[in-house]
N, CA, C and O atoms as a MOPAC input file, in Angstrom:
PM7 MOZYME 1SCF
protein

 N    -22.27700 1     5.34700 1    -5.26300 1
 C    -22.15200 1     4.16700 1    -4.58500 1
 C    -23.03600 1     3.30500 1    -5.74600 1
 O    -22.67700 1     2.13300 1    -5.86200 1
 N    -24.05700 1     3.70800 1    -6.54700 1
 C    -25.06900 1     3.00800 1    -7.21600 1
 C    -24.02500 1     2.18000 1    -8.43200 1
 O    -24.13600 1     0.99200 1    -8.73400 1
 N    -22.91900 1     3.24600 1    -9.06500 1
 C    -22.36300 1     2.73400 1   -10.01900 1
 C    -21.41400 1     1.45300 1    -9.46900 1
 O    -21.21600 1     0.57600 1   -10.31000 1
 N    -20.88000 1     1.28200 1    -8.30000 1
 C    -20.28100 1     0.33800 1    -7.81300 1
 C    -21.04800 1    -0.89800 1    -7.55100 1
 O    -20.64100 1    -2.02700 1    -7.82400 1
 N    -22.12700 1    -0.62900 1    -7.03100 1
 C    -22.88300 1    -1.85900 1    -6.84100 1
 C    -23.47000 1    -2.59400 1    -8.26400 1
 O    -23.51600 1    -3.80800 1    -8.46200 1
 N    -23.91500 1    -1.49700 1    -9.21500 1
 C    -24.27500 1    -2.04400 1   -10.41000 1
 C    -23.09800 1    -2.67300 1   -11.06700 1
 O    -23.32700 1    -3.74100 1   -11.63500 1
 N    -22.00600 1    -2.26100 1   -11.09300 1
 C    -20.69800 1    -2.92800 1   -11.75100 1
 C    -20.40400 1    -4.32800 1   -11.22500 1
 O    -19.87100 1    -5.19800 1   -11.91400 1
 N    -20.84400 1    -4.51300 1    -9.76900 1
 C    -20.49700 1    -5.93800 1    -8.99300 1
 C    -21.66000 1    -7.04000 1    -9.23900 1
 O    -21.44300 1    -8.25200 1    -9.26800 1
 N    -23.04700 1    -6.37500 1    -9.43000 1
 C    -24.00300 1    -7.14900 1    -9.67800 1
 C    -23.95100 1    -7.56500 1   -11.49900 1
 O    -24.28400 1    -8.66600 1   -11.93900 1
 N    -23.48300 1    -6.46300 1   -12.30500 1
 C    -23.26300 1    -7.09200 1   -13.54300 1
 C    -22.41200 1    -8.14700 1   -13.99500 1
 O    -22.69600 1    -8.88500 1   -14.93900 1
 N    -21.22100 1    -8.22100 1   -13.22100 1
 C    -20.22400 1    -8.77200 1   -13.17100 1
 C    -20.80700 1   -10.38200 1   -12.65700 1
 O    -20.32600 1   -11.39000 1   -13.17500 1
 N    -21.62000 1   -10.44900 1   -11.85200 1
 C    -22.21500 1   -11.60100 1   -11.27000 1
 C    -23.51400 1   -11.96800 1   -11.92100 1
 O    -24.21700 1   -12.89100 1   -11.50900 1
 N    -23.80300 1   -11.22400 1   -12.93700 1
 C    -25.09300 1   -11.72300 1   -13.87200 1
 C    -26.30300 1   -11.71900 1   -13.11500 1
 O    -27.22500 1   -12.49000 1   -13.37800 1
 N    -26.34800 1   -10.79500 1   -12.08400 1
 C    -27.57700 1   -10.83300 1   -11.46100 1
 C    -28.83200 1   -10.12500 1   -12.18600 1
 O    -28.61900 1    -9.42900 1   -13.17800 1
 N    -29.90700 1   -10.27100 1   -11.78200 1
 C    -30.95800 1    -9.60400 1   -12.24200 1
 C    -31.36300 1    -8.14200 1   -12.08500 1
 O    -30.96700 1    -7.66400 1   -11.02200 1
 N    -31.95200 1    -7.42700 1   -12.75400 1
 C    -32.17200 1    -5.62100 1   -12.55300 1
 C    -32.85700 1    -5.66900 1   -11.17500 1
 O    -32.54200 1    -5.02100 1   -10.17700 1
 N    -33.90800 1    -6.60700 1   -11.32100 1
 C    -35.08700 1    -6.54300 1   -10.20100 1
 C    -34.30300 1    -6.80100 1    -8.81200 1
 O    -34.74700 1    -6.29400 1    -7.78200 1
 N    -33.32700 1    -7.46100 1    -8.79500 1
 C    -32.53100 1    -7.89200 1    -7.67900 1
 C    -31.77300 1    -6.38800 1    -7.18900 1
 O    -31.55700 1    -6.05300 1    -6.02400 1
 N    -31.51600 1    -5.77400 1    -8.16400 1
 C    -30.93600 1    -4.28200 1    -7.64100 1
 C    -31.70900 1    -3.25300 1    -7.24600 1
 O    -31.38400 1    -2.45200 1    -6.36900 1
 N    -32.91900 1    -3.23500 1    -7.97400 1
 C    -34.00500 1    -2.39700 1    -7.68600 1
 C    -34.36900 1    -2.88800 1    -6.30900 1
 O    -34.28200 1    -1.94700 1    -5.52000 1
 N    -34.74700 1    -4.01900 1    -5.71500 1
 C    -34.94900 1    -4.47300 1    -4.39400 1
 C    -34.18000 1    -4.01300 1    -3.52800 1
 O    -34.65300 1    -3.52000 1    -2.50400 1
 N    -32.55400 1    -4.08000 1    -3.78700 1
 C    -31.64700 1    -3.70000 1    -2.91800 1
 C    -31.98400 1    -2.10800 1    -2.77400 1
 O    -32.19700 1    -1.63800 1    -1.65700 1
 N    -32.01600 1    -1.45400 1    -3.72100 1
 C    -31.67900 1     0.06600 1    -3.53600 1
 C    -33.13400 1     0.33600 1    -2.83800 1
 O    -33.22600 1     1.21200 1    -1.97800 1
 N    -34.22000 1    -0.40700 1    -3.21700 1
 C    -35.49200 1     0.03700 1    -2.63000 1
 C    -35.46100 1     0.02300 1    -0.82100 1
 O    -36.00000 1     0.84100 1    -0.07500 1
 N    -34.65000 1    -1.18000 1    -0.44700 1
 C    -34.68100 1    -1.52400 1     0.75000 1
 C    -33.68900 1    -0.60400 1     1.57800 1
 O    -33.88200 1    -0.42700 1     2.78100 1
 N    -32.53800 1     0.02400 1     0.85700 1
 C    -31.77300 1     0.95300 1     1.23500 1
 C    -32.19200 1     2.19000 1     1.77300 1
 O    -31.91300 1     2.64700 1     2.88200 1
 N    -33.17700 1     2.89500 1     0.51500 1
 C    -33.90300 1     4.01600 1     0.67100 1
 C    -34.79800 1     3.92100 1     1.67700 1
 O    -34.99900 1     4.96400 1     2.29800 1
 N    -35.53600 1     2.71900 1     2.08900 1
 C    -36.71800 1     2.87000 1     3.01100 1
 C    -35.96400 1     2.86100 1     4.51900 1
 O    -36.42600 1     3.30000 1     5.57200 1
 N    -34.43700 1     2.11700 1     4.25000 1
 C    -34.16100 1     2.21200 1     5.84100 1
 C    -33.58600 1     3.47500 1     6.11000 1
 O    -33.62100 1     3.87400 1     7.27400 1
 N    -32.81600 1     4.50400 1     4.81900 1
 C    -32.50000 1     5.61000 1     5.09600 1
 C    -33.73700 1     6.34600 1     5.54200 1
 O    -33.52800 1     7.03300 1     6.54200 1
 N    -34.89900 1     6.38900 1     5.10300 1
 C    -35.87300 1     7.00100 1     5.56800 1
 C    -36.65700 1     6.67600 1     6.75700 1
 O    -37.26600 1     7.55900 1     7.36000 1
 N    -36.67100 1     5.48700 1     7.11400 1
 C    -37.24300 1     4.91300 1     8.27500 1
 C    -36.31900 1     4.53100 1     9.63500 1
 O    -36.65900 1     4.77500 1    10.79300 1
 N    -35.25300 1     3.97100 1     9.27700 1
 C    -34.60200 1     3.17500 1    10.32000 1
 C    -33.36800 1     4.17800 1    10.98800 1
 O    -33.30700 1     4.42900 1    12.19100 1
 N    -32.67100 1     4.55200 1    10.25100 1
 C    -31.71800 1     5.30800 1    10.51900 1
 C    -31.92500 1     7.14400 1    10.37200 1
 O    -32.69100 1     7.70900 1     9.59000 1
 N    -30.89600 1     7.87200 1    11.48100 1
 C    -31.55600 1     8.91300 1    11.78400 1
 C    -30.47500 1     9.77300 1    10.72700 1
 O    -30.91900 1    10.85000 1    10.32900 1
 N    -29.25700 1     9.42600 1    10.30300 1
 C    -28.40200 1    10.19500 1     9.47300 1
 C    -27.29800 1     8.71700 1     8.89800 1
 O    -26.77500 1     7.72800 1     9.41200 1
 N    -27.39100 1     9.33800 1     7.59600 1
 C    -26.70400 1     8.41100 1     6.69500 1
 C    -25.40500 1     9.30300 1     6.28400 1
 O    -25.46400 1    10.42800 1     5.78800 1
 N    -24.09000 1     8.49600 1     6.62300 1
 C    -22.82800 1     9.42200 1     6.10700 1
 C    -22.25500 1     8.59000 1     5.43000 1
 O    -22.39000 1     7.42000 1     5.78800 1
 N    -21.48600 1     8.85800 1     4.31700 1
 C    -20.40900 1     8.13300 1     3.45800 1
 C    -19.65000 1     7.28700 1     4.30900 1
 O    -19.59700 1     6.06500 1     4.17700 1
 N    -19.04100 1     7.96800 1     5.21700 1
 C    -18.15500 1     7.46700 1     6.36500 1
 C    -18.47800 1     5.79400 1     6.68900 1
 O    -17.70800 1     4.84700 1     6.52700 1
 N    -19.69000 1     5.78500 1     7.12900 1
 C    -20.30100 1     4.59400 1     7.40400 1
 C    -21.17500 1     3.80300 1     6.33600 1
 O    -21.49300 1     2.63900 1     6.58200 1
 N    -21.51300 1     4.33000 1     5.31900 1
 C    -22.44300 1     3.75700 1     4.05900 1
 C    -22.35100 1     2.20500 1     4.08600 1
 O    -23.27700 1     1.41200 1     4.25700 1
 N    -20.88800 1     1.91500 1     3.85600 1
 C    -20.45700 1     0.29400 1     3.59300 1
 C    -21.38700 1    -0.33100 1     4.44600 1
 O    -22.30300 1    -1.05900 1     4.06300 1
 N    -21.05600 1     0.05400 1     5.94600 1
 C    -21.96300 1    -0.74300 1     7.10800 1
 C    -23.44500 1    -0.97700 1     6.78600 1
 O    -24.03300 1    -2.04100 1     6.98200 1
 N    -24.07900 1     0.34200 1     6.17400 1
 C    -25.70700 1     0.27700 1     6.14500 1
 C    -25.75000 1    -0.63600 1     4.68700 1
 O    -26.61100 1    -1.49300 1     4.49000 1
 N    -25.00200 1    -0.40200 1     4.00800 1
 C    -25.13500 1    -1.48700 1     2.84300 1
 C    -24.93000 1    -2.81500 1     2.91000 1
 O    -25.67300 1    -3.53100 1     2.23800 1
 N    -24.10600 1    -3.29300 1     3.55400 1
 C    -23.72600 1    -4.53300 1     4.15500 1
 C    -24.91200 1    -5.14600 1     4.63100 1
 O    -25.36700 1    -6.19800 1     4.18300 1
 N    -25.45400 1    -4.40800 1     5.63600 1
 C    -26.75000 1    -4.76100 1     6.69300 1
 C    -27.69900 1    -5.11300 1     5.57800 1
 O    -28.15400 1    -6.24500 1     5.41000 1
 N    -28.00900 1    -3.89000 1     4.70400 1
 C    -29.10800 1    -4.35500 1     3.66600 1
 C    -28.97800 1    -5.46100 1     2.66100 1
 O    -29.94600 1    -6.13300 1     2.30400 1
 N    -27.75500 1    -5.63100 1     2.21200 1
 C    -27.55200 1    -6.81800 1     1.66200 1
 C    -27.74900 1    -8.17700 1     2.52500 1
 O    -28.34300 1    -9.10600 1     1.97800 1
 N    -27.34200 1    -8.30900 1     3.66200 1
 C    -27.63900 1    -9.40700 1     4.38500 1
 C    -28.87400 1    -9.56900 1     4.68400 1
 O    -29.23200 1   -10.74400 1     4.76600 1
 N    -30.02300 1    -8.38800 1     4.96900 1
 C    -31.40500 1    -8.41400 1     4.85500 1
 C    -31.97500 1    -9.07900 1     3.50700 1
 O    -32.90800 1    -9.88000 1     3.55200 1
 N    -31.44700 1    -8.75300 1     2.47900 1
 C    -31.95600 1    -9.23100 1     1.34100 1
 C    -31.66500 1   -10.50800 1     0.97500 1
 O    -32.42500 1   -11.15900 1     0.25700 1
 N    -30.46300 1   -11.00000 1     1.47100 1
 C    -29.91700 1   -12.47700 1     1.31000 1
 C    -31.12700 1   -13.37900 1     2.04400 1
 O    -31.73500 1   -14.21100 1     1.37100 1
 N    -31.46500 1   -13.15300 1     3.55700 1
 C    -32.07400 1   -13.73200 1     4.27900 1
 C    -33.53300 1   -13.68100 1     4.60200 1
 O    -34.09300 1   -14.16800 1     5.58400 1
 N    -34.02400 1   -13.04500 1     3.66600 1
 C    -35.56000 1   -12.34200 1     3.83300 1
 C    -36.38000 1   -13.42000 1     3.68500 1
 O    -37.54400 1   -13.14900 1     3.97900 1
 N    -36.15200 1   -14.80600 1     3.25500 1
 C    -37.13900 1   -15.65000 1     3.24600 1
 C    -36.55700 1   -16.55200 1     4.01000 1
 O    -36.81600 1   -17.68400 1     3.60200 1
 N    -35.79300 1   -16.53600 1     5.06500 1
 C    -35.72000 1   -17.55600 1     5.99000 1
 C    -36.46000 1   -17.24500 1     7.29200 1
 O    -36.64600 1   -16.06500 1     7.59000 1
 N    -36.88900 1   -18.21900 1     8.07500 1
 C    -37.60200 1   -17.78200 1     9.47000 1
 C    -36.77200 1   -17.19300 1    10.25600 1
 O    -35.55800 1   -17.11800 1    10.07100 1
 N    -37.45400 1   -16.69500 1    11.27600 1
 C    -36.38800 1   -15.77100 1    12.20000 1
 C    -35.27600 1   -16.62500 1    12.98800 1
 O    -34.13700 1   -16.21000 1    13.20400 1
 N    -35.85800 1   -18.09800 1    13.45400 1
 C    -34.98700 1   -18.60500 1    13.96500 1
 C    -33.52500 1   -18.84700 1    13.16500 1
 O    -32.40400 1   -18.76500 1    13.66700 1
 N    -33.77000 1   -19.07800 1    12.16900 1
 C    -32.59400 1   -19.44200 1    11.02100 1
 C    -31.95300 1   -18.19800 1    10.96500 1
 O    -30.74000 1   -18.36600 1    10.84300 1
 N    -32.34800 1   -16.75600 1    11.01400 1
 C    -31.79000 1   -15.89300 1    10.58400 1
 C    -30.94000 1   -15.49700 1    11.87300 1
 O    -29.88100 1   -14.89400 1    11.70100 1
 N    -31.35100 1   -15.80100 1    13.10400 1
 C    -30.75700 1   -15.72800 1    14.35800 1
 C    -29.68300 1   -16.41000 1    14.69500 1
 O    -28.79300 1   -16.00100 1    15.44100 1
 N    -29.73800 1   -17.58600 1    14.09400 1
 C    -28.61500 1   -18.72000 1    14.32500 1
 C    -27.39200 1   -18.13200 1    13.38500 1
 O    -26.21000 1   -18.12400 1    13.72900 1
 N    -27.97600 1   -17.57600 1    11.96800 1
 C    -26.70000 1   -17.40800 1    11.16500 1
 C    -25.99600 1   -16.04100 1    11.73700 1
 O    -24.77600 1   -15.88400 1    11.77100 1
 N    -26.92300 1   -15.11600 1    12.16300 1
 C    -26.31900 1   -14.03200 1    12.37900 1
 C    -25.46900 1   -14.17900 1    13.82400 1
 O    -24.43500 1   -13.53400 1    13.99600 1
 N    -25.95200 1   -14.99800 1    14.74500 1
 C    -24.53000 1   -15.29400 1    16.01800 1
 C    -23.54500 1   -16.15500 1    15.35600 1
 O    -22.36000 1   -16.03800 1    15.66900 1
 N    -23.85600 1   -16.87500 1    14.60900 1
 C    -22.47800 1   -17.85900 1    14.20200 1
 C    -21.80700 1   -16.57700 1    13.52500 1
 O    -20.81500 1   -16.19600 1    14.14600 1
 N    -22.12000 1   -15.83800 1    12.40900 1
 C    -21.44800 1   -14.81600 1    11.90500 1
 C    -20.49700 1   -14.06100 1    12.77600 1
 O    -19.29000 1   -13.87500 1    12.62100 1
 N    -21.47500 1   -13.58300 1    13.92800 1
 C    -20.87600 1   -12.48500 1    14.90500 1
 C    -19.50900 1   -12.97000 1    15.28000 1
 O    -18.52300 1   -12.23500 1    15.22300 1
 N    -19.46000 1   -14.49700 1    15.74700 1
 C    -18.72500 1   -14.82900 1    16.75100 1
 C    -17.45000 1   -15.21100 1    15.78500 1
 O    -16.30000 1   -15.15300 1    16.22200 1
 N    -17.73100 1   -15.58400 1    14.50700 1
 C    -16.64800 1   -16.01900 1    13.58500 1
 C    -15.93400 1   -14.73200 1    13.17700 1
 O    -14.82800 1   -14.76000 1    12.63700 1
 N    -16.59800 1   -13.59500 1    13.44900 1
 C    -15.82700 1   -12.30100 1    12.80800 1
 C    -14.89700 1   -11.86300 1    13.65100 1
 O    -14.01100 1   -11.16600 1    13.15800 1
 N    -14.85500 1   -12.12600 1    14.99400 1
 C    -14.11800 1   -11.32300 1    15.78400 1
 C    -14.09800 1    -9.99800 1    15.92700 1
 O    -14.86900 1    -9.22700 1    15.35500 1
 N    -13.12800 1    -9.65800 1    16.77100 1
 C    -13.23000 1    -7.83100 1    17.24100 1
 C    -12.89400 1    -7.33900 1    15.88900 1
 O    -12.12600 1    -7.88100 1    15.09500 1
 N    -13.73500 1    -5.96400 1    15.68000 1
 C    -13.79500 1    -5.10700 1    14.63100 1
 C    -12.85700 1    -3.85000 1    15.04000 1
 O    -13.14300 1    -3.15000 1    16.01200 1
 N    -11.78300 1    -3.62600 1    14.27900 1
 C    -11.00000 1    -2.10500 1    14.65200 1
 C    -11.88500 1    -1.26500 1    14.47200 1
 O    -11.90100 1    -0.42900 1    15.37600 1
 N    -12.71000 1    -1.09900 1    13.62200 1
 C    -13.79000 1     0.00000 1    13.51500 1
 C    -14.61300 1     0.28700 1    14.30900 1
 O    -14.97400 1     1.46400 1    14.28500 1
 N    -15.24000 1    -0.61600 1    15.31200 1
 C    -16.19500 1    -0.49700 1    16.14600 1
 C    -15.99100 1    -0.81200 1    17.67900 1
 O    -16.84100 1    -0.74800 1    18.56700 1
 N    -14.31600 1    -1.26200 1    17.80500 1
 C    -13.99600 1    -1.32600 1    19.47000 1
 C    -13.70000 1    -0.33300 1    19.79100 1
 O    -12.83800 1     0.20300 1    19.09400 1
 N    -14.25700 1     0.47800 1    21.04500 1
 C    -14.23700 1     1.23000 1    22.04900 1
 C    -14.91400 1     2.55500 1    20.98200 1
 O    -14.41800 1     3.68100 1    21.02900 1
 N    -15.90400 1     2.27600 1    20.19700 1
 C    -16.57700 1     3.08800 1    19.39200 1
 C    -17.15900 1     4.45600 1    20.50400 1
 O    -17.05100 1     5.67200 1    20.34800 1
 N    -17.66300 1     3.82000 1    21.40700 1
 C    -18.38900 1     4.77300 1    22.49500 1
 C    -17.44600 1     5.69800 1    23.35500 1
 O    -17.89600 1     6.59700 1    24.06600 1
 N    -16.14100 1     5.41600 1    23.24000 1
 C    -14.92000 1     6.24000 1    23.82500 1
 C    -14.33600 1     6.95600 1    22.90100 1
 O    -13.22400 1     7.38300 1    23.21200 1
 N    -14.86300 1     7.30900 1    21.52500 1
 C    -14.12800 1     8.09600 1    20.84700 1
 C    -13.53900 1     7.47500 1    19.62800 1
 O    -13.25300 1     8.23300 1    18.70100 1
 N    -13.33100 1     6.26300 1    19.51100 1
 C    -12.67900 1     5.51600 1    18.38600 1
 C    -13.51100 1     5.50000 1    17.19600 1
 O    -14.04400 1     4.42700 1    16.91400 1
 N    -13.70900 1     6.48800 1    16.46400 1
 C    -14.39600 1     6.91500 1    15.18300 1
 C    -13.54500 1     6.35900 1    13.87500 1
 O    -12.31900 1     6.35400 1    13.76400 1
 N    -14.32700 1     5.98600 1    13.10800 1
 C    -13.35300 1     5.77600 1    11.65500 1
 C    -13.44900 1     7.28100 1    11.06200 1
 O    -14.35900 1     8.10500 1    10.97200 1
 N    -12.07300 1     7.24900 1    10.70000 1
 C    -11.54800 1     8.46700 1    10.09900 1
 C    -12.16000 1     8.90700 1     8.60500 1
 O    -12.51800 1    10.04300 1     8.29200 1
 N    -12.17700 1     8.11800 1     8.05000 1
 C    -12.52400 1     8.27900 1     6.44600 1
 C    -13.31000 1     7.24400 1     5.99700 1
 O    -13.36800 1     6.23200 1     6.69600 1
 N    -14.05900 1     7.31100 1     4.74700 1
 C    -14.93800 1     6.52200 1     4.29000 1
 C    -14.01800 1     5.33100 1     3.77900 1
 O    -12.84200 1     5.43400 1     3.42700 1
 N    -14.81700 1     4.14600 1     3.81100 1
 C    -13.97600 1     2.79300 1     3.19000 1
 C    -14.27500 1     2.95500 1     1.81900 1
 O    -15.47900 1     2.97000 1     1.56300 1
 N    -13.46900 1     3.08600 1     0.83800 1
 C    -13.90300 1     2.83700 1    -0.63600 1
 C    -13.55900 1     1.61100 1    -1.13900 1
 O    -12.46300 1     1.11300 1    -0.88300 1
 N    -14.64100 1     0.89300 1    -2.04900 1
 C    -14.61400 1    -0.17600 1    -2.33900 1
 C    -13.76000 1     0.15800 1    -3.78400 1
 O    -13.91400 1     1.14000 1    -4.51100 1
 N    -12.83000 1    -0.95500 1    -3.95600 1
 C    -12.05600 1    -1.08700 1    -5.53600 1
 C    -12.66800 1    -2.36300 1    -6.19800 1
 O    -12.60300 1    -3.47800 1    -5.68000 1
 N    -13.15900 1    -2.14000 1    -7.17600 1
 C    -13.78700 1    -3.05000 1    -8.03300 1
 C    -12.56000 1    -3.83100 1    -8.64500 1
 O    -11.50000 1    -3.22000 1    -8.78200 1
 N    -12.64100 1    -4.92500 1    -8.95300 1
 C    -11.62300 1    -6.01200 1    -9.46200 1
 C    -11.45500 1    -5.39100 1   -10.88900 1
 O    -12.46900 1    -4.95400 1   -11.43400 1
 N    -10.29400 1    -5.32100 1   -11.51300 1
 C    -10.01700 1    -5.08700 1   -12.77800 1
 C    -10.52700 1    -6.10400 1   -13.64400 1
 O    -10.43000 1    -7.31400 1   -13.44200 1
 N    -11.09200 1    -5.53000 1   -14.65100 1
 C    -11.51500 1    -6.92500 1   -15.76600 1
 C    -10.65200 1    -7.19700 1   -16.74900 1
 O    -10.15900 1    -6.29700 1   -17.43000 1
 N    -10.40200 1    -8.36500 1   -16.91200 1
 C     -9.55600 1    -8.65700 1   -18.06100 1
 C    -10.11900 1    -8.18200 1   -19.48300 1
 O    -11.30100 1    -8.19200 1   -19.82400 1
 N     -9.07600 1    -7.78500 1   -20.19900 1
 C     -9.87400 1    -7.33800 1   -21.58800 1
 C    -10.08600 1    -8.85200 1   -22.26800 1
 O     -9.34000 1    -9.80300 1   -22.03300 1
 N    -11.16600 1    -8.89100 1   -23.09600 1
 C    -11.42400 1    -9.77900 1   -23.71100 1
 C    -10.80900 1   -10.15200 1   -25.39700 1
 O    -11.17400 1   -11.17600 1   -25.97500 1

């Protein structure tokens, strides 16, 4: 996962400090929030940590408003609908990095 994120971040010209902050937040979440992190749901955990990193300087009311707006705009998820009834994701979702055109 580190290589994928590093590639995406490198293409967007992000600073190394931002990558360190993200992985620090991800590591602390694995230690303190989640009971078990599996590759099958890793993209969901990473997406949550990226969202937390993006909105960390907003106040709580603005964070909640943005979250509610995004939830209602997203619609139903094929991965999470009827999860408690056994509808589990079968495999890991793999991220395919876009091909870089040769210069």
